[in-house]
DRENBATOR-126422 format. One line per 2 residues: number of its first residue (from 1); their letters; for each residue x, y, z of C-alpha. Coordinates in steps of 0.02 Angstrom, whole numbers, plus 50000, padded with zeros to 5 digits. Layout:
<sites>
NUM> A> X,Y,Z  ...
</sites>
This chain:
<sites>
1> MP> 49824,49399,49345  49972,49544,49360
3> TI> 50060,49520,49540  50180,49610,49603
5> RL> 50323,49562,49730  50446,49699,49824
7> QT> 50567,49663,49979  50619,49813,50076
9> LV> 50733,49839,50207  50687,49950,50350
11> PA> 50829,50012,50496  50682,50010,50607
13> PV> 50619,49894,50726  50469,49753,50640
15> EA> 50326,49831,50756  50400,50017,50696
17> CF> 50372,49954,50523  50196,49877,50548
19> DL> 50109,50043,50614  50182,50164,50513
21> SL> 50132,50031,50358  49950,50063,50433
23> SV> 49943,50237,50450  49839,50332,50354
25> DA> 49938,50492,50394  50104,50423,50330
27> HT> 50000,50336,50172  49937,50526,50133
29> AS> 50129,50601,50163  50180,50448,50057
31> MA> 50094,50473,49927  50078,50668,49904
33> RS> 50121,50689,49716  49955,50612,49672
35> GE> 49868,50709,49806  49786,50544,49880
37> RA> 49694,50597,50018  49590,50503,50134
39> VG> 49409,50545,50161  49300,50406,50271
41> PV> 49267,50321,50376  49431,50316,50456
43> TA> 49546,50495,50382  49692,50476,50530
45> GV> 49793,50363,50648  49819,50177,50614
47> LG> 49691,50063,50529  49662,49923,50660
49> PG> 49568,49730,50597  49413,49765,50472
51> ES> 49429,49969,50467  49414,50021,50303
53> VT> 49473,50206,50216  49413,50271,50072
55> WR> 49536,50352,49946  49528,50486,49814
57> AR> 49686,50519,49706  49718,50580,49532
59> HF> 49841,50446,49434  49842,50477,49230
61> GI> 49752,50646,49274  49590,50559,49318
63> PF> 49530,50569,49467  49508,50388,49567
65> TM> 49409,50347,49728  49446,50166,49809
67> TS> 49392,50106,49983  49511,49959,50052
69> RV> 49482,49873,50205  49605,49764,50312
71> VE> 49563,49613,50299  49679,49515,50398
73> YE> 49789,49562,50554  49900,49470,50620
75> AP> 50007,49614,50729  50164,49646,50701
77> HR> 50210,49525,50568  50063,49530,50433
79> FV> 49920,49585,50376  49826,49599,50219
81> DE> 49719,49755,50140  49593,49718,50016
83> QV> 49476,49840,49879  49293,49838,49928
85> SG> 49263,49969,49797  49352,50059,49664
87> PF> 49440,50032,49506  49507,49866,49503
89> SR> 49392,49707,49477  49537,49641,49613
91> WW> 49658,49728,49733  49732,49626,49860
93> HE> 49881,49676,49938  49984,49576,50090
95> HR> 50115,49666,50194  50248,49561,50293
97> FE> 50357,49611,50444  50506,49504,50476
99> AV> 50659,49546,50583  50815,49527,50519
101> DA> 51008,49596,50581  50989,49765,50489
103> GT> 50808,49799,50550  50645,49727,50465
105> LM> 50639,49636,50290  50451,49715,50238
107> SD> 50374,49603,50080  50226,49662,49971
109> LV> 50120,49571,49870  49995,49624,49768
111> EF> 49877,49539,49651  49767,49659,49543
113> AS> 49646,49639,49398  49592,49806,49291
115> PL> 49409,49781,49225  49351,49771,49045
117> GP> 49412,49617,48999  49533,49598,48859
119> VG> 49584,49789,48856  49605,49783,49045
121> RV> 49720,49637,49039  49835,49734,48903
123> AD> 49816,49920,49019  49878,49798,49155
125> RL> 50040,49727,49056  50085,49892,48985
127> LL> 50048,50025,49064  49994,49980,49263
129> TG> 50104,49837,49337  50256,49955,49293
131> YL> 50156,50108,49375  50099,50024,49534
133> TR> 50253,49970,49572  50341,50113,49556
135> LL> 50213,50186,49685  50220,50066,49797
137> TT> 50409,50059,49786  50410,50253,49816
139> RN> 50295,50215,49954  50424,50084,50025
141> DW> 50578,50224,50017  50474,50331,50093
143> IV> 50455,50234,50248  50631,50182,50261
145> AT> 50690,50365,50248  50576,50428,50400
147> LG> 50597,50278,50523  50791,50287,50453
149> AA> 50784,50468,50517  50709,50424,50667
151> AR> 50819,50281,50711  50989,50408,50712
</sites>
């Protein structure tokens, strides 16, 4: 199963990073390129424990719908969201936030798998791991820019 690990230094307090990472509005703004938008049940604001959001987006020219739920919540240091329904046979995303001298070290750990057995595994390796890493990096860069600007 593919795994993505990212670490991003954010020049902001842990609490601000945690809250912005759970913000439906921030996610929508950071994913403008794919037209990602929330369609329910939560469509704005900050997600809390057990809450879910359904996203619609276009990737590779194909429309997708994915519902994820916050399944673990340890404010302000960690939360996990997991796909409830959608295109993956597995999507599990752990977010960690650690205070450091320069602000917050934000860590992402994603485990995912596509359906369709061997065909899905080939797509994961050749296409999706890189694509999803770029999407997550774009989102993290947006968080850095947003919170960095707020700190100035």
